[in-house]
C-alpha positions in Angstrom: -160.9 -19.6 129.3 -161.1 -16.1 128.2 -159.3 -14.4 125.2 -156.2 -13.5 127.1 -155.7 -17.0 128.2 -156.2 -18.4 124.8 -153.6 -15.8 123.5 -151.0 -16.9 126.1 -151.6 -20.7 125.1 -151.2 -20.0 121.4 -148.0 -17.9 122.0 -146.6 -20.7 123.9 -147.7 -23.3 121.5 -147.1 -23.6 117.7 -147.8 -19.9 116.9 -145.0 -18.8 119.2 -142.7 -21.0 117.5 -143.7 -19.8 114.1 -143.4 -16.3 115.1 -140.0 -16.6 116.7 -138.5 -18.7 113.7 -140.0 -16.2 111.3 -138.5 -13.2 113.1 -135.1 -15.0 113.1 -135.5 -15.7 109.4 -136.4 -12.4 108.2 -133.7 -10.8 110.5 -130.9 -12.6 109.1 -132.3 -12.4 105.6 -132.5 -8.7 105.8 -129.0 -8.4 106.9 -127.9 -10.5 103.9 -129.9 -8.8 101.2 -130.1 -5.1 102.6 -126.9 -5.0 104.6 -124.7 -6.8 102.0 -126.4 -7.3 98.8 -128.1 -4.0 98.1 -125.2 -1.9 99.6 -122.7 -3.4 97.0 -124.9 -3.9 94.1 -127.9 -1.5 94.3 -130.2 -4.1 92.4 -133.7 -3.4 93.7 -135.3 -5.9 91.5 -133.3 -8.7 93.0 -133.7 -7.2 96.6 -137.8 -7.5 95.9 -137.3 -11.1 94.7 -134.8 -12.3 97.5 -137.0 -11.1 100.4 -140.3 -12.5 99.0 -138.8 -15.8 97.9 -137.3 -16.3 101.4 -140.6 -15.4 103.1 -142.5 -17.9 100.8 -139.9 -20.8 101.1 -140.1 -20.2 104.9 -143.9 -20.5 105.0 -144.1 -23.6 102.6 -141.3 -25.5 104.5 -142.9 -24.6 107.9 -146.3 -25.8 106.8 -145.1 -28.9 105.2 -143.0 -29.8 108.1 -146.2 -30.5 110.1 -147.2 -33.5 107.7 -145.5 -36.4 106.5 -143.5 -35.7 103.3 -141.4 -38.1 101.6 -137.8 -37.2 100.6 -138.3 -37.1 96.9 -141.0 -34.5 97.3 -138.9 -32.4 99.6 -135.9 -32.3 97.3 -138.3 -31.6 94.3 -139.8 -28.5 96.1 -136.2 -27.3 96.7 -135.1 -27.9 93.1 -138.2 -25.8 92.0 -136.7 -22.6 93.6 -133.0 -23.6 92.9 -133.4 -23.9 89.0 -135.4 -20.7 89.0 -134.5 -18.4 86.4 -135.9 -15.4 84.4 -136.9 -15.6 80.7 -135.8 -12.1 79.9 -132.4 -12.4 81.3 -129.9 -15.1 82.8 -128.9 -15.0 86.5 -125.4 -14.3 87.0 -123.3 -16.6 89.2 -123.1 -14.1 92.2 -126.8 -13.6 92.1 -127.7 -17.1 91.9 -125.4 -17.7 95.0 -127.4 -15.1 96.9 -130.6 -17.1 95.8 -129.4 -20.2 97.4 -128.3 -18.3 100.4 -131.9 -16.9 101.1 -133.7 -20.3 100.3 -131.1 -21.9 102.5 -131.9 -19.5 105.4 -135.6 -20.0 104.9 -135.2 -24.0 105.2 -132.9 -23.8 107.9 -135.0 -21.8 110.2 -138.4 -23.5 109.0 -137.3 -27.0 109.4 -134.7 -26.9 112.5 -135.7 -29.6 115.0 -136.6 -29.1 118.7 -133.2 -30.7 119.6 -131.5 -27.7 118.2 -131.1 -25.1 120.8 -131.9 -21.3 120.1 -128.2 -20.4 120.6 -127.0 -23.2 118.0 -129.5 -21.9 115.6 -128.4 -18.3 116.1 -124.6 -19.3 115.6 -125.3 -21.2 112.4 -127.3 -18.2 110.9 -124.6 -15.7 112.0 -121.9 -18.0 110.3 -123.8 -17.9 107.0 -124.2 -14.0 107.1 -120.7 -13.4 108.3 -119.3 -15.7 105.7 -121.3 -13.8 102.9 -120.1 -10.4 104.4 -116.5 -11.4 104.7 -116.3 -12.9 101.3 -117.8 -9.8 99.7 -115.5 -7.7 101.4 -112.2 -9.8 101.1 -109.5 -8.4 98.8 -109.4 -11.6 96.7 -113.1 -11.6 96.1 -113.4 -8.4 94.3 -115.9 -8.5 91.4 -114.6 -8.5 87.9 -116.5 -6.1 85.6 -116.9 -6.2 82.0 -117.7 -3.6 79.3 -117.5 -3.7 75.5 -115.8 -1.0 73.7 -115.3 0.1 70.0 -111.7 0.3 69.5 -110.1 2.3 66.6 -106.2 1.3 66.9 -106.1 -2.0 64.8 -102.1 -1.7 65.0 -102.1 -2.5 68.7 -103.9 -5.8 68.1 -100.7 -7.2 66.7 -99.2 -10.0 68.7 -96.6 -8.7 71.2 -98.2 -5.5 71.8 -100.7 -6.6 74.5 -99.1 -4.5 77.0 -99.4 -1.4 74.8 -103.0 -2.1 74.1 -103.9 -2.4 77.9 -102.2 0.9 78.7 -103.8 2.7 75.9 -107.3 1.3 77.1 -106.6 2.3 80.6 -105.7 5.8 79.5 -108.7 6.5 77.3 -111.3 4.6 79.2 -110.2 5.8 82.7 -110.6 2.3 83.9 -108.3 -0.2 85.5 -108.3 -2.7 82.9 -106.6 -5.9 83.5 -107.3 -8.0 80.4 -109.4 -8.0 77.2 -110.9 -10.1 74.6 -111.0 -9.3 70.8 -114.3 -9.7 69.2 -115.3 -8.6 65.4 -112.8 -6.7 63.5 -114.3 -4.1 60.9 -111.7 -3.5 58.3 -113.9 -1.0 56.3 -114.1 1.3 59.4 -110.9 0.4 61.0 -112.3 -0.7 64.5 -112.7 -3.6 66.5 -115.0 -4.8 69.3 -113.3 -5.3 72.6 -114.5 -6.9 75.9 -112.4 -5.3 78.6 -112.3 -6.5 82.1 -111.5 -4.7 85.3 -111.8 -4.8 88.9 -113.4 -1.8 91.1 -112.7 -1.0 94.6 -115.5 -2.4 96.9 -116.2 1.3 97.7 -117.4 1.7 94.2 -121.1 1.3 93.3 -121.5 -2.0 91.3 -124.4 -2.4 88.6 -125.3 -5.9 87.7 -126.8 -4.6 84.5 -124.9 -5.1 81.4 -123.8 -1.5 79.9 -124.4 -0.4 76.3 -121.3 -1.0 74.1 -119.6 2.4 73.9 -117.0 3.9 71.6 -113.8 5.4 73.2 -115.3 8.9 73.0 -117.8 7.9 75.5 -120.9 8.0 73.2 -123.2 5.0 72.8 -122.7 2.6 69.9 -125.5 2.6 67.6 -127.1 -0.9 67.0 -128.0 -2.1 63.7 -131.5 -3.7 63.2 -131.6 -6.5 60.7 
């Protein structure tokens, strides 16, 4: 048997199955991460994490599928990735959902049984990717953004003047404010910390990073260091 025959035999065996499943997994993961997540949120750190995490999960799942693994160990492996979080910042709910999606795609394509046809596997992957894209662009699924502002009209904080306060916030911040929460009130400076919530159209660029608290004149608020 020459080298070409050995290569054909390998491609028709386990190596061919590995490469085909890996290509399928990376293709649909790329659609979710680059086609949906990055276009909406432009968060490159998470893009890097999702792609590599998907590849590592697929590799581990495919290799471990060749040996006998009990259910407890398999569930523990999935839980390690599922509860993953960073020490520097917490993961938002939507980012955590994408984390589960890329893990699920990796496990799905790595552990699929021979009884599942290629068309069935393609259909399941397409449904997952289509559901992610559909929910992101659905009108009812627009992301609610928040921003902290330092507000200087304490008279509008009185009960019964909520509509006037919202209208003033919309005019002065140029944001489609829908609701607000009142934080600390500084009577010495006649200011109050407000957390305002608004929704942007899907065509707007969304940043998952938390913005700095700002005054209504647009200048960053100075932080006090204890």
